[in-house]
C-alpha positions in Angstrom: 64.1 102.5 -54.6 63.2 98.8 -54.3 65.1 96.3 -56.3 61.9 95.2 -58.2 61.5 98.8 -59.5 65.1 99.1 -60.5 64.8 95.8 -62.5 61.6 97.1 -64.2 63.3 100.3 -65.2 66.3 98.5 -66.6 64.1 96.1 -68.6 62.4 99.1 -70.2 65.8 100.1 -71.6 66.8 96.5 -72.6 65.7 96.9 -76.2 68.2 97.5 -79.0 71.9 96.7 -79.0 73.2 99.2 -76.4 75.7 97.5 -74.0 74.6 96.8 -70.4 76.6 99.6 -68.8 75.1 102.1 -71.2 71.6 101.0 -70.3 72.4 101.4 -66.6 73.7 104.9 -67.4 70.4 105.7 -69.3 68.4 104.4 -66.3 70.2 106.7 -63.9 70.2 109.8 -66.1 66.5 109.1 -66.9 65.6 109.0 -63.2 67.5 112.3 -62.7 66.0 114.0 -65.7 62.5 113.0 -64.6 63.1 114.3 -61.1 62.8 111.0 -59.3 66.4 111.3 -58.1 67.2 114.9 -57.2 70.4 116.9 -56.5 72.1 115.4 -53.4 70.0 112.2 -53.3 71.8 109.0 -52.4 71.6 106.3 -55.1 71.2 102.6 -54.5 74.6 100.9 -53.7 76.6 99.0 -56.2 75.5 95.8 -54.4 71.9 96.8 -54.8 72.3 97.5 -58.5 74.1 94.1 -59.0 71.5 92.1 -57.1 68.5 93.9 -58.7 69.7 93.9 -62.3 71.6 90.7 -62.4 74.7 92.4 -63.8 78.4 92.1 -62.9 79.9 94.5 -60.4 82.3 95.6 -63.2 79.4 96.7 -65.4 77.8 98.7 -62.6 81.1 100.2 -61.6 81.8 101.3 -65.1 78.4 103.0 -65.5 78.6 104.9 -62.2 82.3 105.8 -62.8 81.6 107.3 -66.2 78.6 109.2 -64.9 80.8 110.6 -62.1 83.4 111.7 -64.6 80.7 113.4 -66.7 79.6 115.3 -63.7 76.2 113.7 -63.2 77.1 111.8 -60.0 79.4 112.4 -57.1 81.0 109.4 -55.4 82.1 109.6 -51.8 84.4 106.9 -50.6 82.9 104.8 -47.9 79.6 106.6 -48.1 78.0 106.1 -51.5 77.0 107.7 -54.8 75.0 110.9 -54.9 73.3 113.0 -57.6 75.8 115.7 -58.3 74.9 119.4 -58.0 74.1 121.0 -61.3 77.1 122.7 -62.9 77.1 126.5 -62.8 77.0 128.1 -66.2 78.7 131.3 -67.0 78.5 133.3 -70.3 81.5 132.8 -72.4 81.6 136.3 -73.9 79.6 138.5 -71.6 80.6 139.7 -68.1 78.1 139.0 -65.4 78.0 139.1 -61.6 78.6 135.6 -60.3 76.2 136.2 -57.4 73.4 137.0 -59.9 74.3 133.8 -61.9 74.0 131.7 -58.8 70.7 133.2 -57.7 69.4 133.0 -61.3 69.8 129.2 -60.9 67.6 129.3 -57.8 70.6 128.7 -55.5 72.2 130.5 -52.6 75.4 132.6 -53.1 77.9 133.1 -50.3 81.5 134.4 -50.2 84.6 134.0 -48.1 87.0 136.9 -48.2 90.6 135.7 -48.1 92.4 139.0 -48.6 91.4 142.7 -49.1 94.1 145.3 -49.0 96.7 147.4 -50.8 100.1 146.1 -52.1 103.0 147.0 -54.3 102.3 146.1 -57.9 104.9 144.3 -60.0 106.3 145.9 -63.1 104.1 144.1 -65.6 100.9 144.7 -63.6 101.8 148.4 -63.0 102.3 148.8 -66.8 99.0 147.1 -67.6 97.0 149.3 -65.2 98.9 152.4 -66.2 99.8 153.2 -62.5 102.6 155.5 -63.4 104.5 156.8 -60.4 102.0 155.2 -58.0 102.9 151.5 -57.9 100.4 150.4 -55.3 97.3 148.5 -56.3 94.2 147.1 -54.5 93.9 143.4 -54.3 91.0 141.1 -53.2 90.8 137.4 -53.0 87.4 135.8 -52.6 86.0 132.3 -52.7 82.5 132.2 -54.2 80.2 129.5 -52.9 77.0 128.1 -54.4 74.8 126.2 -51.9 77.8 125.4 -49.6 80.1 124.3 -52.6 83.0 126.4 -53.7 82.7 127.2 -57.4 85.2 130.1 -58.0 88.4 131.5 -56.5 88.6 135.1 -57.6 92.0 136.9 -57.4 91.5 140.5 -58.5 93.8 143.6 -58.9 92.1 147.0 -59.1 93.4 150.4 -60.1 93.0 152.6 -56.9 92.2 155.7 -58.9 89.0 154.2 -60.4 87.7 152.5 -57.3 87.6 154.8 -54.3 86.2 153.0 -51.3 87.1 149.5 -52.6 88.9 148.6 -49.4 85.9 149.6 -47.3 83.6 147.2 -48.9 82.1 144.0 -47.3 82.5 141.5 -50.1 80.6 138.9 -48.2 77.5 141.0 -48.9 78.2 142.1 -52.4 80.8 141.1 -55.1 83.8 143.1 -56.3 82.1 143.1 -59.7 79.0 144.6 -58.3 80.9 147.5 -56.6 83.1 148.1 -59.7 80.1 148.2 -61.9 78.8 151.2 -59.9 82.0 153.2 -59.6 83.6 152.4 -62.9 80.9 151.1 -65.3 82.1 148.4 -67.7 83.1 149.7 -71.2 84.7 146.5 -72.5 86.2 143.3 -71.3 88.7 140.6 -72.4 88.6 136.9 -71.5 91.4 134.3 -71.8 90.3 130.8 -70.9 92.7 127.9 -70.1 92.5 124.4 -68.6 94.9 124.2 -65.6 95.6 122.1 -62.5 95.2 123.9 -59.2 98.1 124.6 -56.9 98.1 123.0 -53.5 96.6 126.1 -51.9 94.0 126.6 -54.6 92.9 122.9 -54.3 92.5 123.4 -50.5 90.5 126.6 -50.9 88.2 125.0 -53.4 88.0 121.7 -51.6 89.1 119.6 -54.6 91.9 117.2 -55.4 95.1 118.5 -56.9 94.4 116.3 -59.9 91.1 117.9 -60.7 91.2 120.0 -64.0 90.0 123.6 -63.5 88.8 126.3 -65.8 90.9 129.4 -65.5 89.5 132.7 -66.8 91.9 135.6 -67.0 89.7 138.7 -67.3 90.6 142.3 -67.9 87.9 145.0 -67.8 88.0 148.6 -69.0 85.9 151.7 -68.2 86.0 154.7 -70.5 89.1 153.2 -72.3 91.0 152.9 -69.0 91.9 149.4 -67.6 90.3 149.2 -64.2 90.6 145.6 -63.1 92.7 142.4 -63.8 91.2 139.2 -62.4 92.1 135.6 -62.3 89.0 133.4 -61.9 89.6 129.7 -61.1 86.7 127.2 -61.3 86.7 123.5 -60.6 86.0 121.8 -63.9 83.4 119.4 -62.4 81.3 122.3 -61.0 81.4 124.9 -63.7 81.1 125.4 -67.5 81.1 128.2 -70.0 78.4 128.7 -72.6 78.0 131.1 -75.4 76.0 131.7 -78.6 77.0 133.4 -81.9 75.6 134.3 -85.2 77.1 133.2 -88.5 76.8 136.8 -90.0 
């Protein structure tokens, strides 16, 4: 975008008493909302904003920094500022297949399987799943990816008695949720949502900084009153959000 056009857009937002940094934010979000700047587009540099708008570097930096913290922009050191990918949205109360959610946004879902096997269950987990004498449990760890960006680390424990064939599945082609929905249809579920910081390993798997807040969903699902699955779903806070609706009655 030419400097003259930037200056024109800024002047259009110059009315009223909004501070300069807010008008810059409005300019940027307006261009994104109208589709002039699209997901992944490189924005003008700070120097270009400063020269075109006649504002201080501090003002421009504040506007871009705040938009980055709000998830609208993504700043790459030494490269520039880009329009951030849209945050994925997951239903707060309902349980859905993450692959369906990604495709529903018109994006591409992929998965990287980190672990799939059988292991000894701890005492608490064995009690939750009602394993009785049999203390082994199926475990899968999968990174879910939306258009080449990791959006969820799924760590799931499954009762072997309700999921025959679980270890034979290719979870790069279908999700654990999709398979379990077939062999043990969902009867009810439970969500516990927390804000957490990732471990060093989790940050590496999700390609985020250790300081980035994450949304952690601890999910338990039942089929015919039997607890089938216990899952820990970790999402980078800048790439994901939860949404729900409710009635007052």
